[in-house]
N, C-alpha and C positions, 0 to 999 in steps of 0.2 A: 634203192640201195646202190645201184650202179652210178646214178647221177650224184648222190651224195658223196659217195667215194671218189668220183672224179673231181668234183668241186673241192673236196678237201686236199686232194693231191695237187690240183692247180693252185690252190691257196698256198700250200707249202712251197711249191715252185716259185710263186710270186714273192714269198718271204726271202728267198734266197736270191732272187734276182733284184729285188728292191735296192740293197746297198750298192750293187754294181751300177744301176741306172740312176742312183742318187735321188730316188724318189721314195717317200714314205710308203712302206708296205700296206698300210691302211688304205691308201688311194687306190692301189692295185686291186685290193680285195673288193672295194666298191665297184671298180671297173669290171671285175669278172662277174659280179651279180648283174650289172647292167647288160653285159654281153650275153649272157645266157637267158635273160628275161624276154618279156613279150615282144619288145621292139629290137631285140638282138637276134641270137640263134633260135629263140622261140622254144627253147627246152623247157622252161618253167613258166607258166602264166600265173602271176601273183600280183594282187592288188588289195591284199587283206591287211589294212592298217591295224586292226585290233590284235591280229597274230604277231605281226611285226613288233608292236609295243610290248607284247608278252615275251617274246624272244629277247628284245632288247633289254627289258628289266631283269630277267634271270641272267643274262650275260654280264650286264653291269654289276650285278650283286657278286658273281664270281670274280670279276676283275678286281672290284674294290676289296673283296676278302683277301685275294692273293697279294694285293698292294699292301694291306696292313700287315699280313703275315711275313712278307719279305722285309718290311721296314722295322717293325717293332717300336715300342714306346721309347727305348734307348736312343734310337737314331733320330726320332721325331722330336723327342723332348726339348733339345736345345732350341728348336726353331717353332715350337708349338705355338707360341703366342702370335708369331707373324703368320704362320699357316692359317690360324683361325681368323686373323684379321683379314687376309686376303680372301679367305672363303667367304666371309660374310660381307664385310665392307667393300672389298674388291669386286665381288660379284654384283653387289647391289649397285655400286657406281657404274660398272659396265653395263648393267641392264638398263639403268636410267638414261645414261648417255646415248647408248644404242638405240633405245626405244624412242626417245624424243627426236633423234636423227631420222629414224625411219618414219615417224609420224610426219615430219617436216618434208622429207624428200620424195616420199612415195604416196602421198595423199591418203595415208592411213589415219584412222581416228587415233586420239592419244592413247586410249586403252589398247587399241589394236597394236600400235607402235610399240608400247611397253611390253605387250605380250611377246611380240617378236624379239625385242631386245633381251627379255627374260630367257627366251628359248636359247638364244646364242651366247648368253653371258658366261655360261659354265665351260671351264676347260675340261678336256677329256682325259680320264685316267689312263685309258689304254694307249692314247696317243703320246701322253707325257712319259709313261713308263717306257714305251718303245723308244722314244728319242733318248732318254737318260741311259738306257742300257749300252748304248754305243758311244756315250758322251764322256768327256773329261772335264766337265764343268766342276767348279769348286764344290766341295762336299756340302758346305753350308747351303749354297743356292740350290743344289739338286735336292736336298732334303727339304727344303721349303717348298719347292715345286711339287714334290712328291706328296707332302702333307696336305697342301692345297688342293691337289687333284682328288684326294680321298675324302675331303671335307666339304668341297663346294657343290658337289652334286646334290645333296639334300637341300641346300639353299636355292639352287636354280629350279629344282622340282617344286618347291614350295612357291617361289615367285610365279611359276607358270600356272600352278592350280589357283593361287590367290587372284591372278589377273583374269583367268577364265571364269571364276566365280563373280569377279567384279563386273565382267561383260554381261553375264547371263542372269545375275540375281540383283534385282532393284534394291537399293539401300545398302549394298555391300560396299565397305571402305576400308580405309587404313587401319582402324582399330580391329576389325575382322581379321585382316592379314597378320597383324601383330599377334593376336591370339592364336592364329593358325601356326605361326612360327614357334611360339612358345610351347604350345601343346605338342607338335610334331617333333621338335628338336629335343624337348625334355623327355618324351617317351622313348625316342630313339636312343638317346644317351643312356637312360636307365636299362633298356633291354640289351644294349650292346654290352654294358659293363656286367650286368647280371649273368647273361649266357656265356660271356667270356670267362668270368670267374667260375662258373659251373663246369665249363668244358675243360679248363686247366685242371681243376681239382679231380675231375673225373678221370682224365687221361693219366694224371700223375699216381692215382691210387688203384688204377685198374691195369691188369696185364692181359691184353687181348691174345687170342690164340694164335694169331698171324700177324706179321707186320703190316701185310696188306690191309688189314682191318682199320689201322689207325688213320689213313686217308678218308675212309668211310665215316669214321667218328668226327673228323674235322669238317667233313662236308655236312654232316648232320648239324653240327654246331652253327655253321653258316646258315643253313636253311631255317633252323629254329630262331636264330637271332633276327633274320629279315621278317620271317613269317609272324613272330610274336609282336614285333614293333608294328607291322602293317595292320594286323588284326585289331591292335589296341589304338589304331589311328595315329601311329607315330611314323617317324622316318625309318623305313626299313634300311635304306642305304647308309644312313649313320650307324645303325646298329650293327650291320654286318661288317663294316669297316673297323669299328671299335672292337668287335670280336676277333677279327683278323689281328688287330694290333696286340690285343692281350695274348693270344696264343703265340704270336712272333716274339714276345717279350719273355716268355716263360721257358723254363726248362721242362720239357715234355718228352715222353718217349717217342722214338722214330721221327724225330723233328725233320731230319733231312729227307726222309721219305715223304712226309706230309708236304714239305715245301715243294719238292720236285714234282709231286702230283698235281698240286694246285697251280704251279707255273705252267705245266702242260694243259691243264683244264682252262686256265685263263687264255692261253693262245687259241684253243678250240673255241672258247666263247667269243674272242675277237673275230675269228674266221667266220663263224656262224652269223654273228650280228651284222658285220659289214657286208656279207654276202646277201643276207636277208634285206638289208636296207637298200642294197644296190638293186635288187629285184624289184623293189617298191617303186623305183624311179623310172620314169619314162623320158628317155633322152629328147624326144620331140618337144616336149614341154619346157626343157630348160632354156631355149633360145629366147623364149619370151621373157624369161626373168634373168637373163645374163647380166644386164645393166644394173638391175636392182640388187642382185646377188653380189656383183663386184663392189658396188658402193658399200654395201653393208659390211662385207668383210674388211674392207679398207678402213672404214669409220671404226669398227670394232678394234682391229689390230694396231691402228696408228693413233687413234684418239681415246676411245673409251678404255680399253684395257690399260694403256699406260697412265692414264688419269687415275684409275682405280688403284693401280700398284703404288703410285706415288702417295696417295692419301693413306693406304693401308700400311705402308712401311715407313711412315713419316717419322716415327720415334724408334725405329728398329736398328738403327746403326748401319744400314746399307749405304754403300757409295752411290754416286750418280750412275756409274757404269753398271754397278750391280742391278740397280733399279731398271735400267734400260733393258738388260738381259732378261730380268724377271717379266717386264711388260711385254717383250717380243716373244717369250716362251709360252704365252697363253694359247696353246694349240687347241683348236676345235676338232672334234671327231664325232664318234658315235652318239654322244650324250645328246648334243643339240638336235640331231636328227631323230632320235627316239622321242625327245620331248616335243618335237615338231608333229609327231602323230597324235599327241594328246588333243589339240584342238580339233583335229579332223574327227577323231572319235566322238568328241563332245558336240559336234555339229556346229562349231563356231563359224560364222560367215567368213569367206575367203580363206579358209584355213588350208585348202590345198595349195593356194598361192603362197602362203606362209611357208608351207612345207618345201616348195620348189625353191623359194628364195633362200631359205636356210641350208638346204642341201648344196646349192651352188656355192654359197658363202663358205660352208665348211670345206668343200673340196678345194676351193682356191686358198682358204687359210692354211689347210694342211700342207698343200704344195708350196706356197710361198714361205710360211714360217718354218715348216719342217725341214726344207732343203737349206735355209739360210741361218738357222739358229746356232749350230756349232761353229760355222765360220765367223758369225758375228761375236760369239763368245771368245774365241781366239783372238780376233781383231781387238776387242776391248780388254784382252788380257785378264780375263776371269776364269780361265782354265787352269788345270794343274797336271802334274805328271801321272796322276793316278785315276782310275775309273771313277765316274760319278757315283755309281752304285757298286760297292765292293762285292766281288765274287767270293764264295766260300773258300776258306783255306785249302780245302781238298775237293776236287771235282771227281766223283766216281766215273763220269765219262772220260775224263783225262786219263785216269789210272788204267781204266780198261783199254783205252787206245794204246798204252805202253805195255800191254801184255800181262796185266795183273788184275786181280779182283780184291774187293775187300769183303770178307765173310763175317757174319756176326753169329756167335755160338751162345745160345741161353744155356746156362748150367742148371740142370735139374737136381733135385734133391737126391735121387738115386744114381746120378751119374757117377762113373769110376774116378773121374779126376777131382771130385769134391775132397778137399784136404791136401791135395798134392801142390808142391811147389812148382812155379812156372818152369824151371829148368827140367822138371821130371815129366813134362807133357809130351816129350818125343817129337818136337816141332822138326819138320824137315828143313833143310838149309835154305830152300827157296820160299820159306813162310817165316812171317814175322808177327808176333803178337804186339799190336800197337798200343792198345789201352784196354783196361778192365773197367766197365761201368758197374759200379756197385751202389745201388740206391740212387742217390742224386749226386754222387761223386764219380769223377773220372780218375782212375788210379794208373799212374805210369808203372808198368810191370817191371819188376826186378826178378832175377833168378830165384830169390828167396821168397817171393811173394807167394802166399797160398791162396789157392782157388776156393771160393766159398759157393754154396748153393745160392742161386739167385742172381750170381754174376753174369754179365754179357761180355763175352770175349770177342774183341774186334781183331781180325787177323788179316794181314796183307799177304796174299798168295799168288805167286807167279803162276802162269798158265801151265808151265811145264811140271809143276808139283801138284796140279789140281787133282789127279787121279790118287797119288799117294795121300794127299790131305783129306780126300773124302773117306778114305779107309781109315785114317787117323781119327777122323770124327766118330766113326763106329766104335773105336777102341776108347775114346774119351766117354763114351756113353756106356758101353757094356764092358770094357776091359778086354784083355789085361793091359794095364798102363802103369807107369811109375817104377819106383825102385823094386828091385827084386828082394825079397825078404830072405836072404841067405845069410848064414852066419860067415863072417870074415874069418879065413884061416890065418893064424900067425905066419909070418914069414919064416921059412925054414932054411937050414943051411944048404939044402940040396938045390935051391932056386938061385939064379944069378941075381945079385943085389941090384945091379944097375945096368940098363941097356940103352944106348943111344946110336941110332942108325937110320938110314933113309927108309921111307915107307916103301913096301914092295907088294905089288898086286898079286904076286905068284906066292907069297908067303901066307902065313896064318893071320895077317893083320886085319882083314875084313874091310868094312865100309869106313872110309876116312872120316865122315862126318857122325855116323852113328854106328860104331863098331860093336858087334856082339861078342867078338873074341879079339884079343890083342896079343900078339906074340904066343898064340896057342892057348891063352888064358881066358876064361870066361869073364865078360864085363858083367858086374852086378849092379852098377849105378853109374849114369852119365851126369857128371857134375857140372860141366860147362860145354856149350857149343859155340864154335866160332861163327860170327855173324857179318863178316865184311866181304862175303862172296866167295872166301877161300875155305876149302874143307878143313876141319880140324875139331877135336873134342878132347876134353879132360875127363877121364873115367876112373872108377874104383874097380879094381880086379878081384877076383874071387880068391886069390892067394894072399890078399891084404896090401899088395902094392897099388901104386897109382900109375896111370898110363896117359900119354898124350899122343893122339893120332894126328895125321895130317901129312904135310911134306915130309916130315921126320917123325920117327917113332921113339918116344922116350918111355921107359918102363923102370920103376924103381921105388924106393921109399920116399916119404914125403920130403926129407931134406935133399936127397939126391935129385929128385925132379925139380925142386926149387932152384938148386944150383944150376941144372942145366937150362932151365928157363931163363935165368939171369944172364947166362952166356948167350942165349938166343936174343935177349933184348939188346946186348952190345953189338951183335952181329946183324940185326935186323935192317933190311934194305928199304923198308917203308914205314910210315907211321902207323898204318893198319896192323902191320905184322908186329911192330913193337907194342902196340896195345893189346894184342892178343896174348903175348907172352907175359905182359904185366898182370892180365887178368888171371892167368894161370897161377903166377906167384901169389897174388892176393887170395885166390880161392884155397890155396894150400897152407896159408899162413894161419888160418883157423877153420879147418874143415869141419862142417856140421855132422853130427852123429846121424 
């Protein structure tokens, strides 16, 4: 536990240091794994390729699910055809060109070379997503790369499996590989769409006891999608990515919570996967493959990948500069390293050499392409003024850093606020009801909007009002809250008809924002509350008159208070003050019973 915690802490530190060092964080994660391994500090002795593959598969499934969840079909749909073309044709061309080059240059057999080419043909979702998060690449190019990264992993896996079978099984050939592709991709497609549809319907029709349970449900959907496809001899990676896309495209409860959870889980998966793969590498063996690894990385980055992109995007309408950037953006990462463990486990001859070659090529590719991708995009003028992957309109972390919180209150059938208007909720001045979620609709709240059972109230609360707001939630649930059901007394001749004077803390005026008494008279209903940061309220008094509290106190009948408010509009020193007095005039124009 101590070592695991220390490794995670160091990995987080590396993710913070990577931008300053202008080095991809994934390279640092690999380096940390190598540093604490058998030939480094010796903290962990690890050479279990089977376990490393299992860790890699689980991590990749989580990363792909998060990638689909963050994107959604709406973002991918305009570039879906190009992404599929790059994932299939682009990956196949990269594998063939890289494989034949490896066979010619490294004295591999043709099948061995094609196996190595297939291993390194796939771009890495984790590497691509990490680069795009800090990029200003044009949105169309970014979405194309994102879609390709989610779809090409299954293709690379099938190429590796097919060429391993071709090496080990006499009589195996191209027709068998085609059948493998059709079966795996077909089953993966069906499993992903079915589980995605069921997950969305289940989440939409079920109200879980806690918001924290929704990420558990989404994680279950990811596991079911991968597991069902894999058990049926289909592509689990394709299934889990499609399930993530389906959830990301749908209106589901607690979507922000689910997305944030899987974002963190994907980062944990990346850390764990790269640390594990780093442990699996023995640095003393890399010197023997440095030349081969360098040549392989250069051939794939400079020849194979650009050629694959050119053919896959031939009819997609991309400019030459955009194709050049797409070709250079084919970052390798954990996926090729995980795939390189497959031949070792299957006992393919020279498979350890394949692994070392691929690992060296991946590190070099990540360093070279990861550090130059954004400058190249700017040089070729294919960037924009906005982020490649848009951030949500509201970030909870940003709001919290500014001294506020966003609270969600589910309205139960027996709650005291059921049937009340928004203006009767008794909101403190430092709290604001942002939206009411009712079924599948988001309702902008107005003062006259009534609260219904089943509503979910989203409230922005400053930290200064947190204690008062928690007490208010108790009253929302148990009461008393809302209007006081007292009979209004008619205005009598013994009462002053109209009063306008400055507010005084030493008088009987009470709280400026939520007065209980005003001018010594009990307030029976608060009709409006000023929301521009200044204290103020429009109230109905027990004696039948209306009152306005704040910097000035106005008490009188409806017409008298309206006239005074109109004078205040003409005298107002700011737009917000003018808006408040207009709200008072409007509220008194047709007061609700």
